[in-house]
C-alpha positions as semicolon CSV with decimal commas, in nm:
position;residue;x (nm);y (nm);z (nm)
1;M;6,372;9,534;8,442
2;V;6,675;9,443;8,651
3;A;6,612;9,478;9,024
4;W;6,845;9,415;9,314
5;I;6,620;9,486;9,608
6;H;6,731;9,405;9,960
7;S;6,508;9,249;10,224
8;T;6,488;9,585;10,400
9;A;6,243;9,697;10,128
10;P;5,987;9,412;10,121
11;H;5,722;9,615;9,937
12;A;5,951;9,742;9,660
13;L;5,935;9,440;9,428
14;P;5,552;9,412;9,436
15;A;5,531;9,786;9,364
16;V;5,762;9,747;9,063
17;Q;5,560;9,450;8,935
18;Q;5,232;9,635;8,974
19;E;5,360;9,947;8,799
20;L;5,519;9,767;8,503
21;S;5,230;9,524;8,462
22;A;4,994;9,815;8,402
23;Q;5,137;9,842;8,049
24;R;4,978;9,503;7,962
25;R;5,278;9,404;7,746
26;T;5,479;9,100;7,846
27;W;5,796;9,205;8,025
28;R;6,086;9,039;8,206
29;L;6,189;9,094;8,565
30;F;6,547;8,993;8,641
31;H;6,555;8,975;9,020
32;V;6,911;8,978;9,153
33;C;6,929;8,801;9,490
34;G;7,206;8,752;9,743
35;S;7,323;8,404;9,838
36;R;7,079;8,384;10,131
37;A;6,800;8,341;9,872
38;Y;6,948;7,998;9,797
39;K;6,817;7,872;10,131
40;E;6,534;8,127;10,174
41;P;6,390;8,209;9,828
42;P;6,193;8,534;9,816
43;R;5,819;8,516;9,772
44;V;5,726;8,678;9,445
45;A;5,376;8,743;9,316
46;D;5,272;8,561;9,002
47;V;5,191;8,844;8,761
48;P;5,041;8,728;8,428
49;N;5,246;8,948;8,194
50;C;5,571;8,935;8,397
51;L;5,832;8,675;8,305
52;Y;6,014;8,638;8,636
53;R;6,385;8,549;8,629
54;R;6,585;8,496;8,950
55;I;6,960;8,559;8,945
56;L;7,134;8,423;9,253
57;L;7,470;8,566;9,352
58;G;7,703;8,314;9,511
59;F;8,071;8,305;9,594
60;R;8,402;8,168;9,464
61;L;8,625;7,902;9,614
62;Q;8,997;7,975;9,608
63;G;9,194;7,680;9,738
64;D;9,101;7,632;10,101
65;D;8,934;7,974;10,119
66;S;8,627;8,133;9,970
67;R;8,536;8,490;9,881
68;W;8,238;8,691;9,770
69;L;8,209;8,785;9,404
70;T;8,379;9,101;9,280
71;H;8,178;9,383;9,122
72;A;8,313;9,280;8,781
73;E;8,207;8,916;8,834
74;I;7,861;9,024;8,945
75;A;7,817;9,257;8,646
76;A;7,939;8,995;8,397
77;G;7,725;8,723;8,556
78;V;7,411;8,936;8,556
79;R;7,471;9,028;8,190
80;A;7,513;8,659;8,102
81;A;7,195;8,569;8,293
82;I;6,999;8,835;8,106
83;Q;7,132;8,710;7,772
84;G;7,055;8,348;7,869
85;D;6,702;8,449;7,974
86;R;6,649;8,140;8,194
87;P;6,405;8,132;8,489
88;F;6,695;8,070;8,732
89;S;7,066;8,150;8,708
90;V;7,354;8,131;8,954
91;V;7,652;8,364;8,933
92;G;7,949;8,196;9,099
93;Q;7,854;7,899;9,313
94;V;7,638;7,826;9,617
95;E;7,767;7,478;9,696
96;P;7,921;7,364;9,909
97;W;7,706;7,595;10,122
98;D;7,918;7,543;10,433
99;R;8,221;7,686;10,247
100;R;8,064;8,026;10,174
101;P;8,242;8,330;10,319
102;V;8,114;8,479;10,642
């Protein structure tokens, strides 16, 4: 499961976990998070048969400026994170934090 759920829907992720965990098979949840999750990680329930993977979307530095990731960069980064199957992945960069776009 790949889920990009915004903070405006705080009950959505637990509902997804509950529904998919009913199958009793081990499954993976790739949770796509915006850069704010770098400083404020979401609270996620520990579900026994759910292998939780967080994918953090960052930004790109370009000389003295910075910019948010493009749709193509996000899609490619999420695909790479799924293939890498690590507990935590960053697409782009999150440091230096004070250089992120506003």
